[in-house]
N, C-alpha and C positions, 0 to 999 in steps of 0.2 A: 661558590667555587666548585661544589660537588657537581652541579649541572654542567659547568664548563669542562670538568674532568671527564664526566660521562660522555659529553659530546665529542671531546677530543679522542677518547678511546673509541667511540663509534666511528669517527672519521678515519682513525688509523686502521680499524678493522675493515672498514669498507674499502679504503684505498690500497691496503697492502695485505692484511691477513686473509681476507676473504678470497682475493685472487690466488694467493699462495696455497690456501687450503683447497681451492677448486682445482688448481693445477696438480696438487698432490693427489687428490682423489681421482682425477682423470688419469694421471700417470700410473697410479697403483692399479686402477681398473684395466688400463690398456696393457700393462705388464702382465697382469693375471690372465687376461683373456688371450693375449698373444702367446704366452707360455703354454696355456692350455691347448691352443690350436697346434703349436709346434710339437708338444709331447704327443698329442693325439695323432697328428699326421705321421710322426715318426713311428709310433706303435702300429699304425695302420700299414705303413710301408713294410714293417717287419712281418706283419701277418700276411700281406700279399706275397712277399717273397717266399715265405714258408709255403703258402698255398701253391705258388708256381713250381717250387721244387718238388712238392708232393705230386703235383699233376704230371710233371716230366718223369718222375721216377715211376709212377704207375703206368703212364702211357708207354714209356719205353719198354717195360717188361711185357705189357700186354701186346704190343706190336711184335716183340720177339716171338711170343707164343703164336700169334696170328701168322707170322711169316713161316714158322716151322710147320704149322698145319697146312699152309699152302704148298710148301715143298713136299710134304708127304703125299699129297694128292697127285702131284705131277711127276714124282720120281718113280713110282711103282715099286717101292722097296718091299722086301719080304718082312715078316714079323721079326725075325732075328735081327735083320739089319735095323729095323726100327727100334728094337730094344737097345742095340749098341748106340744108336744116335741119341736116344732118350737119356741113356746113362752118361754119355759125353756132355749133353746139355746140362744135366743136373750138376755135373762136376764143374762145368764152365760158368754156369749161372746159379749161384747158391740160393737165389731167391726162390727157385723152383725145387722143392724137396722131392717131388714126384711128378712124373709125366706119364700119362696112360692114354692110349688110343682106343676108342670104342667104335664098334661098327654101328650101322644104322639101327640094329636091334638092341643096342646097349650092352653087347658082350665085349669084354676086353680083348684087344687084338695084340697090343704090345705095351710094355710097361718098363719103367726104370727101376722098379722095385724087384727084390728077390722074393718071389712069392706072389700072393694075390694082391691086387691093387687096393689101396685104402681110400680112393677118391671115387666120386660119381659125378655125373653131369648135374650141374646146379638146377634147382627146381624153379618154381614160379616166383620165388622171392628174389631171384637174381636180376641184375640190371645189365643193360647193354652198354659197353664202353669200347669205342674204337673197333667195332665188329666182334667183340669178345663178350661172352656172358660171364658176369662176375657175381659171386654169391656175397651176402653180407659178411663183414669181417667178424671173426670170432677168435677166441684165445684157445690155442691148442694145448696139448698135454705138457708142453715145455713152457707154458705161460707166455707164449709169443703170439702176436697178432697174425692171423692167417686168413686167407680167402681162397675159395675154390673158383678157378677160372676155366672157361671152356671155349675153344675156338673151333668152328666148323671145319671139317676136312673136306675139301673140294668146293666147287662152286655151288651157289645157292640153288637148291632144287634137286641136286643129284643124290642127296641123302647118303653120302659116303661115311658119315660118322662124326665123332667129336674127339678133339685132342684136349684132354682134361689135365690140369696141373694144380698141384697144391702150392699156392703162392704165399710165401712167408714175407710179411711186410715188416720184418725186424728193423730194416733200414729206416722205416718211418720213425721208430723210437729213437734211433741214433740221430736222425735229422732233428727231431724235436728236442733231444737232449742238448744239442749244440746251440739252441736258441736261448740267449740270455738277454733280458731287457733290464738294464741296470744291474743291481746286486740281487734283487728279489723278484724280478719279473720272469714269467715263464710263458711258454706257448702250449696250447692244447689242440688236439685234432678230434673233431666230433663227426660221427657218421650222420648221414641224412636223417636217420630216425632218432638221433639224439644220443646214441651210445658213445661213451668215451673210448676213443681208439688209442690215444697217446697223450702223455702228460710230461712236460719238461721238468717238473719237480719230482726228484726221486722219491720223496716222502709221500707223494700222492699217487705213485704208480700202482699200488695195490688196488686202487679204485678201478684201474683198467682191467686188472685180472678178475675183479668181481663183476665186471660187465656193467658197471654203474651207468645209469642213464642221466643225461643232463637236459632232457627235453623240457623240464620245468624251469631251467635257468632263463632269466628274462632276456639275456642277450641271444641265446640259442633260439628261444621262441620268436624273438623279433627277426632273426635272420631267416627262419623257416617261413615266416609270413611275409617277408619283404621281397621286393622285386630282385631278380638275379643281378649281382654286381653291386647292390647297395650295401655299404658298410654300416655297422652299428657301433655306437659308442655309449657307454653307460657307466655310472659309478654305483657300485653296490657293495654290501658287506661281503668279506671273504668267509671262508669256513671258520676262521678264528675270530670273526667279528670285526676285523680291521677293514676300513674302507679301501676298496680296490677300484682301480681304473681298468675297465675291460673294453677291448675293441674286438670286433669280429668281422670276418669276411668269408665268403663262400669260395671254395676251390673250383675253378672253371672245369666244366665237363663232369667232374666227379660228384658234384653237389655236396661234397664234404664241407665242413666248416672249421676254420682256424680261429681260435681265440687267443689273444695275448692279454695276460693278466698281470698287473703291477700295482703294488701298494701306492695309494695316492700320496702318502708322506714322502715316498721316494720319487715318484713321478714328478711332483711339483716342488721338490726340495730346493732346487736351484732357483725356481721362481720365488719361493717364499723367502729364501735368503736375500735375493735381490730386492724383494718387496720390503723386508725389514731394513735393509740398507737405505732404500729410498725413503721410507718413513722416518728413519733416524736422521737422514740428511735434511728432510723437510722440517722435522721438529727442531733440529739445530738451527736451521735458517729462520724458522719462526721465532725461536727463543732469542736469537741475535737481533732480529727485527724488533721484537717487543722490548728488549733491553735498550736498543738504540732509540726506539720511540719513547720509552720512559725517560731516558736521559734528556732527549731533545724536548719532549713535552714538559719536563720539569723546568728546563731552561726557558721555555716559553710561558708556562703558567706562573712561575715564581714572580716575574716582573708584574704580571697582571694582579696577583695577590697583593703585592706590595702597593700597587696603585689603588686597589680597593681599600687596603688598610689606611692609606693616606687620605683617600676620599671620605671614609667614615670618620676619621679624626677631624677633617675640615668640617664635616656635617655636625660634629659634636661641639664645634667652636674652638678646637685646638689649632689655631692658625699657625702656630709655630712648628707644627709637625711637618717633616720632610720625608720623601721617599729616597731609597738608595738602590738605584738600578745601574749596574756597571756595564750593561750591554751597550755596544756601539751601534746597534740596529735602530730601527724606528721606535722600538720600545724604550731604548735609552733616551732618544730625543723626546719622546713623550714624557718620560720621567723628569727630564730637565725642564720641559715646558710646565709640568705640574708644579715643580718647586718654585718656578718663577711666578706662576699664578698664585700659589699659596702666599708667597712673600708680598705680592701686589695686593691680595685680599687683606692681609694684615694691615698694610698701609691704608687701604681704603676703609677698613673697619675703624681704625684709629681716627681717620678723618671724620667718619660718620659719627663716632662717639663725641668728638669735639663739637661737631655741628649740632648734635642732639643736646649736648650740655649747654651750648650757647643758646639754642632755641628754647630749651627748658628754662634757663635762667631768664631769658627774655620774656617768656610767657609768665613765669612767676613774678618777675618784676612788674610786667604790665598789669597782671592781676592784682598785685599788691597796691600798685598806684591807683587802680580803679576802685578797689574795695576800701582802701584807706584814705583816699583823697577827700571823699565826701565827709567822713567823720572828722578828719583833721581840719577841713575847711570850716565846719560848724564850730569846732572848738576854738579855732583862731578868731572867727567872727565874734563869738560870744565872749572871748577873752578881751577883745578890744572894747566891747560894749560894757563889760563889767568894770573896766577902768573908769568909764564915764558915769556909770550908774551904780557904783558900789554902795551908795547909801540908800538905794531903793530895795527894800526888803522883799517885795514881790518879785522883782527881777532877779534878786539873788536866788530865790527858790527856783525860778525858771532856769537860771544858769546851772544850778545843781542838778536838776533833772536832765537837762540837755547833756551835761558832761557825763553823767552816769550812763545815759543811753548810748552816747557815741563811744565811750570807752568799753561798754559791753559789746558793741559791734566790733570794735578793734580786737577785743579779747576772743570773740568767736572766730575771727579770721586766723588768729594765732593758734587757737585750739584745733582748727581744721588742718593747719599745716603740721601740727604735732601729731594728730591722730593718723595722718598718712604715714608718718615715719614709724609709729609703733602702735599696736592695738590699744584701743581705749578700754579702761576697766569697766566691767559690766557685772551687775548683780541680777540673778534670775529669780523672779517671783511669779506666781500665777497672776494673770491680769486678764481683764475682759477686753477683747479686741474691739467689740462693738462700742464700748464706752470710750476707749482710747481714740477711736476714729471720730466719735461724736465730739469729744473735747477739742481735737485738732480742727475739725470743721468749724466749730464755734469760734475758736481763736483766730482762724484765718478768714472768717466771713467779712471782717472789715476790709482786709486787703482785697478780697474779691470784689466787694462793692465799689471800692475806690477804682478798680480797673474796669468796672462796668460789667462784671461777670456774676453768675449765679452759682452757688455751691449747693449740690443736691446730695442728700444722704440716702443710701439704699442698704440698710443694715440687715443682717441675718436675724430672723425672729429668735428671741430668747438670748441667753448669754452665750458667748463664744470665747472660751478660755484658751490661752496659750501661756507658755512660760518664757519670760524674758525680762529685760531691763525696761521699765516703763519710760524712763527719760530717753533712752537710746531709740526705742521703737517709736516714741512720739516724734523724735527728730526725723526718723525715716519717713513717717507720714507727712510731717511738715515740709520736708525737702521735696517730696513728690508733689504735694499740693502747690507749693510755691513755684516749682517748675511748670506745672500745668497752668497756673495763673499767668506766668510770664510768657508762655507759649500760645495763649489763647487771646484772640482779638475781642474787643468789647462786644457785648451782647452774647458772648459765648457761654458755655456751661462746663463746670467741673463736677464730676461725679465721684463720690467716695462711697464704696460699697464693701460689704463683708459677706462671706459665704463659707459653707462647710461642705466638704466632699471627701470620701475615702479616708477619713481620719486626719484630714488636713484642714487648717483654717486659712482662708485667703483674704487678703486686704487688696482691694482694687481701687486704683485712682485713674480715672479716664477724663480726657478733655476733648474739646472740639476745635483744637488749635490747628496749626499749620502742618503738623506731622513731622516725622524724622525720615530722611532718606534711608533705604534699605542698607546701603553700604555703611551707614554710621551706627546701625543698631548694635553690631558686634563689638564696637570699641567705645560705646558711650559710657561704660562703667569703668574705663581706665582712668588713672590719675591724670590730672591736668588736661582732661579732654572735655571740651565744651562746644555746644552748638551756638553759644552766644558770642556776640562781638567782643565782649569784655568779661573779666572775671577769671578766677583761678581754675574753674572747672573741677572743683573738688566735691560738689554736692552729691552727685550720683556715685562717685568712687567711695565716699564715706558711707553712703546709704548701703552699698553692696557689702562693705566690710561689716557693718552692724548686722545685716541679715545673715551673713555667713557665720558670725560669732554666735548668733541666736539659733543656729542649726537649721536655717531655712534657705529658701531660694528666691530669687527675683528675676523676672523676665519682662520683656516689653514687646508689644506689637504696635505697629504704626502704619498709617497710610497717609501719604503726603496729601495735604489739603483737607483731610477728614478728621485727623486727630490721632492721639497716642493713648495707649492703655498700659499701665504698669500693674503687675500682679506680684504680691509678696505672699509666699506660701510658707506656713509654719505648722509645726506639729500641734494638733489639737489635744487638749488634756481635759479630764473631767473637772467639773466645778469643784473647787477646793472648799474645805470646811471654813467656817467663819474665823477670822483672825489670821488666815494665811494668804489673804488676797493682797495683791499689790495696790499701789495708790490709785492706779487707773481703774482697778476693779472695785475700789472703794466701797 
């Protein structure tokens, strides 16, 4: 049943559990990857929007400066007029804290400041944006991000000078502060050289004031080396060691970088909650399926176990055993058929027993008639003659011997029947197997000569002692020799031999008779089994019982048409001291 349960469980797992687990694994993976792409794309969109707003903010102010420089060239204003215009622009556009015009020799012409100008034309480290030269961003004395921008006054090649402004990018901070990704996600703005320009987390803003560089950040490094417009997505530890999802894009034209940073626990919180719900639902479905399979499998396996129990009972001979299967399915019909079969087997067994008893009684009766008819016939004939010759003393002596002989034969038949029913009493004494075989051969020689046969002795040299009942073992030898004589045609030979090997003493009786078919060898030692046409068939059965009681074994080999050999094997013992030998060891 264990194998059946294992196979049923494997079938259930293959048919239902494996597909469900596969579906669950694919669903969880798809949900996880889909959520990752959604979150990543959302953060990238935020980063791109921030970058676009920064680009517009910077480009608008630079274009204002560029337009003002162009107007100065064409208007032909005096320095005082330019001062008033610059002061008005500074008031109107707070991003410009100072505006100063320089001539071609670098001397200030007009300024919005009261006093000497604080700005100068940017040097070699400046970049060109929208026709305006812009210095790297730095933090001024008020700890605000600032850049120096310069627009050429006049058309290219005229050398009219520069309009230089101090450009406060404070609005960049405000824009970055307004960006929130979830509850803990912030945006950062990085310069082309990796300097931190703005950070949306107020706690991280001192890093901007310190001019901290993020050039070694893996996302920044990847953006600086990647093609323009290629975003970067990476998971890395934050400053506190918490895993962070970081996405980065470049700001068009400016070459600045915008990074959006969000803790992964928050970024994927919804996905993980849905993932837990999905796993819980799949686990619940799996549990329900297993419970249903267990109940259904039990209802399927229980009738099979009941049938196995009934079959084993029938195999043990308990034909009155019945199975109880209440199912109305094919298994229930099988149980009904099994009960019907068991009842029919009981009837057939009883019929077979009756037939065996009749056959047994018939064989016993036929054997008794065969074995006893000749002695009774002799007794009857001699009784008739004694009536007529009762006064003849010589005949009376012959009559006595004949009666004794025939009644001894009848007594042996009755003793054989009694010995089959209960073990015969035996006494164990040391005896010489060579001498016992020789005595039997000598006593049976007359019978062999009457049948036209020759008895040959092949004894083991020296004495060969075993322990047993001399009369019982003599009977074993006589039975085997008598069977050999009866199975051998005239001019044949019966051989009686002894041998010793591996601590065993063997008695061998072989003939050159007709042999025994192979199918009869296994049953030839059973009670009432005989290969002869008449007789009870008790000789070999009694022989085997005597050998078994003596602690030995008996076996037979035969070839049809060539003869049969019986071998009795007994435990060999050392030669006993004088006075302890059996009669045959004499």
